[in-house]
C-alpha positions as CSV (number, residue, x, y, z in Angstrom):
1,M,67.8,-11.2,-35.0
2,R,71.3,-9.9,-34.4
3,S,74.5,-11.4,-35.6
4,Q,77.6,-11.5,-33.5
5,Y,79.4,-9.8,-36.4
6,E,77.0,-6.9,-36.8
7,Y,79.2,-4.3,-35.3
8,L,82.2,-5.5,-37.4
9,A,80.1,-5.5,-40.5
10,V,79.1,-1.9,-40.0
11,L,82.8,-0.9,-39.6
12,A,83.7,-2.9,-42.7
13,V,81.1,-1.2,-44.7
14,C,82.2,2.2,-43.5
15,L,85.8,1.4,-44.5
16,L,84.8,-0.1,-47.9
17,V,82.6,2.9,-48.8
18,T,85.4,5.4,-48.0
19,A,88.3,3.4,-49.4
20,P,88.1,4.9,-52.9
21,L,88.7,8.3,-51.4
22,E,92.3,7.3,-50.8
23,W,92.9,8.1,-54.5
24,V,90.8,11.2,-54.5
25,G,92.4,12.9,-51.5
26,R,96.0,13.2,-50.4
27,G,96.6,9.5,-49.5
28,V,95.6,9.0,-45.9
29,Y,96.8,5.4,-45.8
30,R,100.1,6.4,-47.4
31,R,100.8,8.7,-44.5
32,G,100.7,6.0,-41.8
33,P,103.0,7.7,-39.2
34,D,101.0,11.0,-39.4
35,V,97.7,9.2,-39.1
36,A,99.0,7.2,-36.1
37,R,100.0,10.4,-34.4
38,T,96.5,11.7,-34.9
39,V,94.5,8.6,-34.1
40,V,96.4,6.9,-31.3
41,P,96.1,9.6,-28.6
42,V,92.4,9.9,-29.2
43,L,92.1,6.1,-29.2
44,L,93.7,5.9,-25.8
45,V,91.6,8.5,-24.3
46,L,88.4,7.0,-25.6
47,V,89.3,3.5,-24.6
48,V,89.9,4.6,-21.0
49,W,86.7,6.7,-21.1
50,D,84.7,3.6,-22.3
51,V,86.2,1.2,-19.8
52,V,85.4,3.6,-16.9
53,A,81.8,4.2,-18.3
54,I,81.2,0.5,-18.6
55,A,82.6,-0.3,-15.2
56,R,80.4,2.4,-13.6
57,G,77.3,1.1,-15.4
58,H,76.9,4.2,-17.6
59,W,77.5,2.3,-20.9
60,S,77.1,-1.2,-22.2
61,F,77.1,-3.2,-25.4
62,H,74.6,-5.7,-26.7
63,R,76.4,-9.1,-26.4
64,D,74.5,-10.5,-29.4
65,G,76.0,-7.8,-31.7
66,T,79.6,-8.4,-30.7
67,T,82.0,-11.3,-31.1
68,G,82.6,-11.7,-27.4
69,V,86.3,-10.7,-27.6
70,V,86.8,-8.1,-24.9
71,L,89.7,-6.0,-23.7
72,A,90.3,-4.9,-20.1
73,G,87.6,-7.4,-19.2
74,V,84.8,-5.2,-20.4
75,L,85.5,-3.5,-23.7
76,P,84.5,-5.3,-26.9
77,I,87.2,-5.4,-29.5
78,E,84.7,-3.9,-32.0
79,E,84.6,-0.7,-29.9
80,V,88.4,-0.3,-30.1
81,L,88.2,-0.9,-33.9
82,F,85.5,1.7,-34.1
83,F,87.9,4.3,-32.6
84,V,90.3,3.5,-35.4
85,A,87.9,2.9,-38.4
86,I,85.7,5.9,-38.0
87,P,88.5,8.5,-37.7
88,L,90.1,6.9,-40.8
89,C,86.8,7.2,-42.7
90,A,86.5,10.8,-41.5
91,L,90.1,11.6,-42.5
92,L,89.6,10.1,-46.0
93,T,86.5,12.1,-46.5
94,Y,88.0,15.3,-45.2
95,E,91.1,15.0,-47.4
96,A,89.0,14.1,-50.5
97,V,86.6,17.0,-50.0
98,G,89.4,19.4,-49.3
99,R,91.3,18.4,-52.5
100,L,88.1,18.6,-54.6
101,L,87.4,22.1,-53.2
102,R,91.0,23.3,-53.8
103,D,91.2,21.8,-57.3
104,G,87.6,22.4,-58.2
């Protein structure tokens, strides 16, 4: 049985697991403008890509796993949050591993 918060829960777990890396790496969250310049252009491209793919019937989301809040009439808010959360997790990991290798 699926929960309407399943997708959000997965994103939350990803963010919680990588949150401690903020103090291991170079402080991704403390460099907000730099992170925004990195994430926002990709976010915009992927949102457009998803909307087109959904509209053409190439992609869909299981309604039971999302909250029902949609953007552009088709895109679950969770998908937009995915395009922010996962790059943040990746940046946190990249910066932490890079620092550990440099200092190691």
